[in-house]
C-alpha positions as CSV (number, residue, x, y, z in Angstrom):
1,M,-60.8,-30.3,11.5
2,A,-59.5,-33.3,9.5
3,S,-61.6,-32.4,6.6
4,D,-60.1,-28.9,6.5
5,I,-56.6,-30.2,6.7
6,L,-57.1,-32.8,4.0
7,S,-59.0,-30.6,1.6
8,V,-57.1,-29.9,-1.6
9,P,-58.6,-27.8,-4.5
10,A,-59.0,-29.3,-7.9
11,P,-56.1,-28.7,-10.3
12,P,-56.8,-26.1,-13.1
13,P,-57.4,-27.3,-16.6
14,E,-54.4,-27.9,-18.8
15,P,-53.6,-25.1,-21.2
16,V,-54.3,-25.5,-24.9
17,D,-51.3,-26.1,-27.0
18,P,-51.1,-23.5,-29.8
19,V,-49.0,-25.6,-32.1
20,P,-51.0,-28.5,-33.8
21,G,-49.5,-31.9,-33.3
22,R,-47.3,-31.1,-30.3
23,T,-48.2,-33.0,-27.2
24,S,-45.3,-32.0,-24.8
25,P,-45.6,-28.8,-22.9
26,D,-41.9,-28.5,-22.9
27,A,-41.6,-28.5,-26.7
28,T,-40.6,-24.8,-26.8
29,S,-38.2,-24.8,-23.7
30,D,-34.7,-23.7,-24.0
31,A,-33.6,-27.2,-23.1
32,T,-35.4,-28.6,-26.3
33,R,-33.9,-25.7,-28.5
34,L,-30.4,-26.3,-27.3
35,L,-30.6,-30.0,-27.7
36,C,-31.8,-29.6,-31.2
37,A,-28.9,-27.2,-31.9
38,G,-26.5,-29.7,-30.4
39,T,-27.4,-32.3,-33.1
40,Y,-25.9,-29.8,-35.8
41,L,-22.9,-28.9,-33.6
42,D,-21.8,-32.2,-32.3
43,P,-21.8,-35.3,-34.6
44,G,-21.1,-37.7,-31.8
45,Y,-24.2,-36.4,-29.9
46,R,-26.3,-36.6,-33.2
47,S,-25.5,-40.2,-33.6
48,E,-26.3,-41.0,-30.0
49,V,-29.7,-39.2,-30.3
50,I,-30.7,-41.3,-33.3
51,R,-29.4,-44.4,-31.7
52,V,-31.3,-43.9,-28.5
53,L,-34.6,-42.7,-29.8
54,T,-34.9,-45.0,-33.0
55,H,-33.8,-48.3,-31.3
56,P,-36.3,-51.0,-32.4
57,F,-36.7,-52.5,-28.9
58,R,-35.3,-50.0,-26.3
59,V,-37.8,-47.9,-24.4
60,V,-37.4,-44.1,-24.4
61,A,-36.6,-42.5,-21.1
62,P,-38.9,-40.0,-19.5
63,S,-38.2,-36.4,-20.8
64,Y,-37.8,-34.0,-17.9
65,G,-38.1,-30.4,-19.2
66,Y,-37.7,-31.1,-22.9
67,D,-39.4,-32.9,-25.8
68,A,-37.5,-35.6,-27.5
69,V,-39.4,-35.5,-30.8
70,P,-38.0,-32.2,-32.2
71,V,-34.5,-33.3,-31.0
72,L,-34.7,-36.5,-33.0
73,A,-36.2,-34.6,-36.0
74,H,-33.3,-32.2,-36.2
75,A,-30.9,-35.0,-35.6
76,L,-32.2,-36.8,-38.5
77,A,-32.3,-33.6,-40.6
78,A,-28.6,-32.9,-39.8
79,R,-27.7,-36.5,-40.7
80,R,-29.6,-36.2,-43.9
81,L,-27.8,-33.0,-44.7
82,H,-24.4,-34.7,-44.1
83,R,-25.4,-37.7,-46.2
84,L,-26.6,-35.5,-49.0
85,R,-23.4,-33.7,-49.1
86,L,-21.4,-37.0,-49.3
87,A,-23.8,-38.3,-52.0
88,V,-23.3,-35.2,-54.2
89,L,-19.6,-35.3,-53.5
90,G,-19.5,-38.9,-54.5
91,A,-21.5,-38.4,-57.6
92,G,-19.3,-35.5,-58.7
93,L,-16.1,-37.3,-58.1
94,A,-17.4,-40.3,-60.1
95,G,-18.5,-38.1,-62.9
96,T,-15.1,-36.3,-62.9
97,L,-13.3,-39.8,-63.1
98,V,-15.5,-40.8,-66.1
99,L,-14.8,-37.5,-68.0
100,M,-11.1,-37.9,-67.2
101,T,-11.1,-41.5,-68.5
102,A,-12.9,-40.5,-71.7
103,G,-10.4,-37.8,-72.3
104,V,-12.7,-34.8,-71.8
105,L,-10.8,-33.6,-68.9
106,S,-7.0,-33.5,-68.4
107,G,-5.6,-34.9,-65.2
108,F,-4.8,-31.5,-63.8
109,V,-8.3,-30.1,-64.6
110,A,-9.9,-33.3,-63.1
111,L,-7.9,-32.8,-59.8
112,L,-9.0,-29.1,-59.6
113,T,-12.5,-30.2,-60.2
114,M,-12.4,-32.8,-57.5
115,L,-11.0,-30.3,-55.0
116,W,-13.6,-27.7,-55.9
117,L,-16.3,-30.4,-55.3
118,V,-14.9,-31.0,-51.9
119,W,-15.0,-27.3,-51.1
120,V,-18.3,-26.4,-52.6
121,T,-20.3,-29.3,-51.0
122,A,-18.6,-28.5,-47.5
123,Y,-19.3,-24.8,-48.0
124,L,-23.0,-25.3,-48.9
125,R,-23.4,-27.7,-45.9
126,R,-22.0,-25.0,-43.6
127,V,-24.3,-22.3,-45.1
128,V,-27.4,-24.5,-44.6
129,T,-26.4,-25.4,-41.0
130,L,-25.8,-21.8,-40.3
131,Q,-29.1,-20.8,-41.7
132,T,-30.9,-23.4,-39.7
133,L,-29.2,-22.3,-36.4
134,T,-29.7,-18.6,-36.9
135,N,-33.3,-19.0,-38.2
136,R,-35.2,-21.9,-36.9
137,L,-33.2,-22.5,-33.6
138,R,-32.4,-19.1,-32.4
139,A,-33.9,-17.9,-29.1
140,G,-37.4,-16.6,-29.4
141,T,-40.8,-16.7,-27.7
142,G,-44.0,-18.1,-29.1
143,P,-44.8,-19.2,-32.5
144,A,-42.8,-18.0,-35.6
145,G,-44.3,-14.8,-36.9
146,A,-44.7,-13.4,-33.4
147,T,-41.2,-12.8,-32.3
148,G,-39.6,-15.5,-34.4
149,G,-37.1,-18.1,-33.4
150,F,-37.7,-21.5,-32.1
151,D,-41.4,-22.5,-31.8
152,G,-41.2,-26.1,-31.2
153,S,-41.8,-27.3,-34.8
154,Y,-39.4,-29.6,-36.5
155,P,-38.6,-30.7,-40.1
156,D,-40.1,-33.7,-41.6
157,H,-38.2,-36.9,-42.3
158,P,-39.1,-40.3,-43.7
159,L,-38.0,-42.1,-40.6
160,L,-40.0,-39.8,-38.3
161,T,-43.2,-41.6,-38.9
162,A,-46.5,-41.0,-37.0
163,R,-45.9,-44.4,-35.2
164,T,-42.4,-43.3,-34.1
165,V,-43.7,-39.9,-32.9
166,E,-46.5,-41.6,-31.0
167,K,-44.2,-44.1,-29.3
168,I,-41.8,-41.3,-28.2
169,N,-44.6,-39.1,-26.9
170,R,-46.2,-42.1,-25.0
171,E,-43.0,-43.3,-23.4
172,Q,-41.3,-39.9,-22.6
173,T,-44.4,-38.9,-20.6
174,A,-43.9,-39.8,-16.9
175,D,-47.2,-38.8,-15.3
176,G,-49.3,-42.0,-14.7
177,R,-47.1,-44.0,-16.8
178,L,-45.0,-47.2,-16.3
179,I,-41.4,-46.3,-16.5
180,R,-39.3,-49.2,-17.8
181,Y,-35.6,-48.8,-16.8
182,G,-32.8,-51.1,-18.0
183,G,-30.0,-50.4,-15.6
184,Y,-29.6,-50.3,-11.9
185,K,-31.1,-46.9,-11.2
186,P,-34.9,-46.7,-11.7
187,F,-35.0,-42.9,-12.0
188,V,-33.5,-42.8,-15.5
189,G,-33.5,-39.5,-17.3
190,A,-33.4,-37.4,-14.0
191,G,-29.7,-36.9,-13.9
192,G,-27.4,-37.2,-11.0
193,Q,-28.4,-37.8,-7.4
194,V,-27.8,-35.0,-4.9
195,R,-29.7,-36.3,-1.8
196,R,-31.4,-39.3,-0.3
197,W,-33.0,-40.3,3.0
198,S,-35.6,-42.6,4.4
199,T,-37.6,-42.9,7.6
200,A,-39.8,-45.5,9.3
201,E,-42.5,-44.1,11.7
202,L,-44.7,-46.1,14.0
203,L,-48.4,-45.3,13.5
204,I,-49.4,-45.0,17.1
205,G,-52.4,-42.9,18.3
206,A,-51.9,-39.4,19.5
207,P,-52.3,-38.8,23.2
208,V,-55.7,-37.6,24.3
209,G,-55.6,-34.0,25.2
210,V,-57.0,-32.4,28.4
211,V,-60.4,-31.5,26.6
212,D,-60.6,-35.0,25.3
213,Q,-60.0,-36.5,28.7
214,D,-62.7,-34.4,30.3
215,R,-65.1,-35.7,27.6
216,G,-64.0,-39.4,27.7
217,G,-62.7,-39.8,31.2
218,A,-59.3,-40.6,32.6
219,G,-57.1,-43.5,31.5
220,A,-57.2,-46.9,33.0
221,P,-55.2,-47.4,36.2
222,T,-51.9,-49.4,35.9
223,A,-50.6,-52.0,38.4
224,S,-48.7,-49.3,40.3
225,G,-51.7,-47.1,40.6
226,A,-50.6,-44.5,38.1
227,Q,-53.0,-43.4,35.4
228,E,-52.0,-44.6,31.9
229,S,-52.4,-42.0,29.3
230,R,-55.1,-42.7,26.8
231,R,-54.5,-42.5,23.0
232,K,-56.7,-41.9,20.1
233,E,-57.5,-44.5,17.6
234,V,-55.5,-44.1,14.4
235,V,-57.6,-43.6,11.4
236,P,-56.5,-46.3,8.8
237,F,-55.1,-45.0,5.5
238,S,-53.3,-46.5,2.5
239,A,-50.1,-45.5,0.7
240,E,-52.2,-44.4,-2.3
241,E,-54.1,-42.0,-0.1
242,I,-51.1,-40.2,1.5
243,T,-49.5,-40.1,-1.9
244,G,-52.5,-38.4,-3.5
245,Y,-52.8,-36.1,-0.5
246,V,-49.1,-34.9,-0.7
247,A,-49.4,-34.5,-4.6
248,G,-52.5,-32.3,-4.2
249,R,-50.9,-30.2,-1.4
250,M,-47.7,-29.7,-3.5
251,N,-49.7,-28.4,-6.5
252,A,-51.9,-26.2,-4.3
253,E,-49.3,-24.7,-1.9
254,L,-46.5,-24.3,-4.4
255,R,-48.4,-23.2,-7.5
256,D,-52.1,-23.0,-7.6
257,R,-53.0,-21.2,-4.3
258,A,-49.7,-19.4,-3.8
259,R,-49.2,-15.7,-4.5
260,R,-47.8,-14.8,-7.9
261,S,-44.5,-13.7,-6.5
262,E,-44.2,-17.0,-4.6
263,R,-45.4,-19.3,-7.2
264,I,-43.1,-22.0,-8.8
265,D,-44.3,-21.9,-12.4
266,G,-42.0,-24.7,-13.4
267,L,-43.5,-27.2,-10.9
268,A,-44.8,-30.5,-12.2
269,V,-46.2,-33.2,-9.8
270,E,-46.6,-36.6,-11.3
271,Q,-47.0,-40.3,-10.2
272,S,-45.4,-43.1,-12.0
273,A,-44.6,-46.8,-11.5
274,F,-41.1,-48.0,-12.1
275,T,-40.2,-51.5,-13.2
276,R,-37.1,-53.1,-14.6
277,A,-37.7,-54.2,-18.2
278,V,-35.8,-57.3,-18.4
279,T,-37.9,-60.1,-19.8
280,T,-37.5,-63.7,-20.9
281,V,-38.0,-64.2,-24.7
282,R,-40.3,-67.2,-24.9
283,P,-41.6,-69.0,-27.9
284,G,-44.6,-67.2,-29.4
285,G,-43.5,-63.7,-28.4
286,R,-42.7,-61.5,-25.5
287,E,-44.4,-61.8,-22.2
288,P,-47.2,-59.1,-21.7
289,D,-46.3,-56.2,-19.3
290,R,-47.9,-56.6,-15.9
291,E,-49.9,-53.7,-14.6
292,H,-49.5,-52.4,-11.0
293,R,-52.2,-53.9,-8.8
294,G,-52.8,-54.0,-5.1
295,A,-51.6,-51.9,-2.2
296,G,-47.9,-51.6,-1.2
297,W,-44.8,-52.3,-2.9
298,A,-44.3,-55.6,-4.6
299,E,-41.0,-57.5,-4.2
300,G,-39.3,-59.2,-7.2
301,Y,-37.0,-58.5,-10.1
302,D,-40.0,-57.4,-12.3
303,A,-41.9,-55.8,-9.5
304,Q,-43.4,-52.2,-9.9
305,R,-43.2,-49.5,-7.3
306,V,-45.1,-46.2,-7.5
307,Y,-43.3,-42.9,-6.7
308,L,-44.4,-39.3,-6.5
309,C,-42.3,-37.2,-8.8
310,V,-42.1,-33.6,-7.8
311,R,-40.2,-31.7,-10.5
312,V,-39.1,-28.1,-10.7
313,G,-37.8,-26.9,-14.1
314,S,-35.9,-23.6,-13.7
315,W,-33.7,-21.5,-16.0
316,N,-36.3,-22.2,-18.7
317,Q,-36.1,-25.9,-18.1
318,E,-32.3,-26.0,-18.5
319,L,-31.9,-26.8,-14.8
320,V,-34.3,-29.5,-13.6
321,T,-34.5,-30.7,-10.0
322,T,-36.6,-33.6,-9.2
323,A,-37.6,-35.3,-6.0
324,F,-38.9,-38.8,-6.0
325,V,-41.1,-39.7,-2.9
326,G,-42.3,-43.1,-2.1
327,F,-44.7,-44.4,0.8
328,D,-45.1,-47.9,2.0
329,L,-47.0,-49.3,4.9
330,K,-45.7,-52.4,6.6
331,G,-46.1,-53.6,10.2
332,N,-48.1,-50.6,11.5
333,T,-45.1,-48.4,10.1
334,L,-45.1,-45.8,7.5
335,H,-41.9,-46.1,5.5
336,T,-41.0,-42.9,3.5
337,E,-38.2,-42.6,0.9
338,F,-36.9,-39.4,-0.6
339,Y,-34.5,-39.1,-3.5
340,S,-33.4,-35.8,-5.1
341,Y,-31.9,-35.7,-8.6
342,V,-30.7,-32.8,-10.8
343,L,-30.2,-32.4,-14.4
344,A,-27.3,-30.0,-14.7
345,P,-27.3,-27.3,-17.4
346,I,-26.7,-28.3,-21.1
347,Q,-23.0,-28.3,-22.1
348,K,-21.6,-24.9,-23.1
349,S,-20.8,-25.9,-26.7
350,F,-24.5,-26.2,-27.5
351,H,-24.9,-22.6,-26.3
352,L,-22.9,-21.5,-29.4
353,V,-26.3,-21.2,-31.2
354,D,-27.0,-18.1,-29.0
355,R,-23.8,-16.3,-30.1
356,L,-24.3,-16.6,-33.8
357,P,-25.3,-13.6,-35.9
358,A,-28.9,-12.9,-36.5
359,G,-28.7,-13.5,-40.2
360,L,-26.3,-14.4,-43.1
361,T,-24.7,-11.4,-44.6
362,G,-22.5,-11.2,-47.6
363,R,-19.4,-10.6,-45.4
364,L,-20.2,-13.6,-43.3
365,L,-20.6,-15.8,-46.4
366,L,-17.2,-14.7,-47.6
367,R,-15.6,-15.6,-44.2
368,V,-17.4,-19.1,-44.4
369,A,-16.0,-19.6,-47.9
370,G,-12.5,-18.9,-46.7
371,D,-12.8,-21.0,-43.6
372,T,-14.1,-23.8,-45.7
373,L,-11.2,-23.5,-48.1
374,L,-8.7,-23.8,-45.3
375,A,-10.6,-26.8,-43.9
376,T,-10.8,-28.7,-47.2
377,P,-7.9,-31.2,-46.5
378,G,-9.6,-32.2,-43.3
379,A,-13.0,-32.2,-44.8
380,L,-11.7,-34.6,-47.5
381,V,-10.3,-37.0,-44.8
382,R,-13.5,-37.0,-42.8
383,A,-15.6,-37.6,-46.0
384,L,-13.5,-40.7,-46.8
385,F,-13.7,-42.1,-43.4
386,S,-17.4,-41.4,-42.8
387,W,-18.3,-44.2,-45.1
388,V,-16.7,-46.6,-42.7
389,P,-19.5,-48.2,-40.6
390,A,-19.4,-47.5,-36.9
391,L,-18.8,-50.3,-34.6
392,P,-21.8,-51.3,-32.3
393,G,-21.8,-49.7,-28.9
394,R,-22.8,-50.9,-25.6
395,G,-26.1,-49.2,-25.9
396,N,-27.1,-51.5,-28.8
397,E,-26.9,-54.6,-26.8
398,I,-30.3,-56.1,-26.1
399,R,-29.4,-59.7,-25.0
400,V,-28.6,-59.9,-21.3
401,R,-25.2,-61.5,-20.8
402,T,-24.9,-63.5,-17.6
403,N,-22.2,-65.6,-16.0
404,D,-22.7,-69.3,-16.1
405,P,-20.7,-70.9,-13.3
406,S,-22.8,-74.1,-13.5
407,E,-20.9,-77.4,-13.9
408,F,-22.3,-78.3,-17.2
409,R,-22.8,-74.8,-18.5
410,L,-26.5,-75.2,-18.6
411,G,-27.0,-71.6,-19.2
412,R,-26.5,-72.3,-22.9
413,Y,-29.9,-74.0,-22.9
414,A,-31.7,-71.3,-21.1
415,L,-34.2,-69.0,-22.9
416,P,-32.6,-65.8,-23.8
417,A,-33.4,-62.6,-21.7
418,R,-33.9,-59.2,-23.4
419,N,-33.3,-55.8,-21.7
420,T,-35.6,-53.3,-23.3
421,G,-35.6,-50.7,-20.6
422,A,-34.3,-47.2,-20.9
423,L,-30.6,-46.8,-20.1
424,T,-30.2,-43.0,-20.5
425,S,-31.9,-40.0,-22.1
426,V,-30.8,-37.6,-24.8
427,R,-30.8,-34.8,-22.1
428,E,-28.5,-36.7,-19.9
429,L,-26.2,-37.2,-22.9
430,A,-25.8,-33.5,-23.2
431,T,-25.5,-32.6,-19.5
432,S,-22.6,-30.4,-18.6
433,A,-19.9,-31.6,-16.1
434,G,-20.5,-28.7,-13.9
435,F,-22.8,-25.7,-13.4
436,H,-22.2,-22.7,-15.7
437,V,-22.9,-20.0,-13.0
438,F,-22.9,-20.1,-9.2
439,F,-26.7,-19.4,-8.9
440,Q,-27.6,-22.6,-10.8
441,E,-26.0,-24.6,-8.0
442,T,-27.6,-22.5,-5.3
443,D,-31.1,-22.9,-7.1
444,T,-30.7,-26.7,-7.1
445,I,-30.1,-26.6,-3.2
446,K,-33.0,-24.1,-2.9
447,Y,-35.6,-26.1,-4.7
448,T,-34.5,-29.4,-3.1
449,Q,-35.0,-27.8,0.4
450,I,-38.2,-26.3,-0.5
451,V,-39.7,-29.5,-1.8
452,E,-38.3,-31.4,1.1
453,R,-39.6,-29.0,3.8
454,Q,-43.0,-28.9,2.3
455,L,-43.1,-32.7,2.1
456,L,-42.3,-33.2,5.7
457,Q,-45.1,-30.5,6.7
458,F,-47.7,-32.2,4.4
459,V,-47.0,-35.6,5.9
460,R,-47.3,-34.1,9.3
461,D,-50.7,-32.6,8.5
462,F,-51.8,-35.9,7.1
463,L,-50.7,-38.0,10.1
464,Q,-52.3,-35.4,12.4
465,A,-55.6,-35.6,10.7
466,H,-55.4,-39.4,11.1
467,N,-54.8,-39.2,14.9
468,V,-51.1,-40.3,14.7
469,D,-48.7,-39.3,17.4
470,L,-46.4,-36.7,15.9
471,A,-43.5,-36.9,18.4
472,E,-41.5,-39.3,16.3
473,H,-42.2,-37.5,13.0
474,E,-41.1,-34.1,14.5
475,A,-37.9,-35.7,15.8
476,R,-37.0,-37.3,12.6
477,Q,-37.8,-34.2,10.7
478,T,-35.3,-32.3,12.8
479,N,-32.7,-34.8,12.1
480,I,-33.3,-34.7,8.4
481,L,-33.1,-30.9,8.2
482,N,-30.0,-30.8,10.4
483,D,-28.4,-33.3,8.2
484,Y,-28.9,-31.3,5.1
485,R,-27.4,-28.1,6.7
486,H,-24.4,-30.2,7.7
487,H,-23.8,-31.4,4.1
488,N,-24.4,-28.0,2.6
489,N,-21.3,-26.8,4.4
490,H,-19.4,-29.5,2.5
491,V,-21.0,-28.5,-0.8
492,E,-19.8,-24.9,-0.4
493,N,-16.3,-26.1,-0.6
494,N,-16.8,-27.4,-4.0
495,H,-17.0,-24.9,-6.9
496,G,-19.9,-26.0,-9.0
497,N,-18.7,-29.4,-10.1
498,V,-21.6,-31.7,-10.2
499,N,-19.6,-34.9,-10.2
500,S,-17.3,-33.9,-7.3
501,G,-19.5,-31.6,-5.4
502,T,-23.3,-31.7,-5.3
503,Q,-23.7,-35.3,-6.1
504,N,-21.5,-36.2,-3.1
505,V,-24.1,-34.7,-0.7
506,H,-25.5,-38.3,-0.2
507,H,-23.7,-41.0,1.4
508,G,-22.4,-43.5,-1.2
509,S,-23.6,-44.2,-4.6
510,D,-27.0,-45.3,-5.8
511,G,-26.5,-48.7,-4.3
512,G,-25.2,-47.3,-1.0
513,Q,-26.7,-46.3,2.2
514,G,-28.6,-43.1,2.1
515,A,-28.4,-40.2,4.5
516,G,-31.0,-39.4,7.1
517,T,-32.7,-41.8,9.5
518,S,-34.1,-45.2,8.8
């Protein structure tokens, strides 16, 4: 019986990627396409993408439902287009000044020429941007040439070297990787928290049934003469075993063995170790990264803890619900942690790419010319101020600043500490403040409940197969499910606002006390 319960089919082989050089399965998702479009539509977001993904020391956050490489490529291409326009404008203005100084052009003609250069460079930049959005980044399925549209490919750029692409691909992959985070929350890149709970269950043997008592005899008599109920011997297991079993059952029951109509195609089950990447810079280089060894969760500021990541990408990966599940065995007790996060849809301004015309017509080009003419004064001001270097932001800080309350300020002699962990992802930078439609919020609740309910059932099956008494597990399961129903009534009163609604399902912030039993 135990072998039947614990049997999990082998996962199917990974599909072959049709686009050469692309490693992420989410390279053609709508999330990737909209993020790429956002680099042309929002200059602030474009700068943040380049800063986050090309930082010389900062680790790239895991990419849930998208591929960061095409986003960076289009951000670099959009910046190159902007810089090319400024370079042509600067060269044209300089040449006009030289001709005016030499007496070839009069002052009035030179002024008109300068204004024309401002207009024509801005106009050409708008046309090229529209061409890119309506051609390469429009909605489509499959490689270009089949139905057209976005196919996951990206433009070349000198800064997008093979080493940079390999680094991003390696660090944005969560499955089996060591995730290095730099802030308080380890689950960087997963969005905002919607639910959390933890349980601690004693691993005592299940009572011997009637059939087992007939086979093994009655229990030993107590001092009062009553028969003490006999219990089975618990089959030992490790945290790695229960984690692997739950991962296999999640894949099997929700995707591989499920009927087509009930299958969750956007399901991804991964295991990752999380560690805070704050290291001391010692003479001779940086300390080597420590690999996760041994059973159980280590304790310490640089310790690593392994979690099971159950991710459901819906709405073509624009809505990503992720559950992080952790198991630890201490003192004959199974400790289980559950954290649910959601990446809300991408901000509405990036969806403008889906409302643009299918192609550039003569009438549209005339409208663009007129709009560019009206915007010439503003374009001139922006062109002048764009040469001013931006002040460094907080995300560029690498050295860890600490308070030094010591009497002699001995901290000035301490070796410097460097925070190289991921602080945010380019997907989180583009997350909308609220859901766009009601059903996106309900799908977040739906997938969280499905994963949570299946998790509790799989843990029950595992404990039953190892002769563990299930009375405590079933009682805590009832409390967890009832607690979620209670909080759902509160969520219904909030109209789709992620910050004031769904995220308030849990008790407190990331550092607060979670809901459920412990």
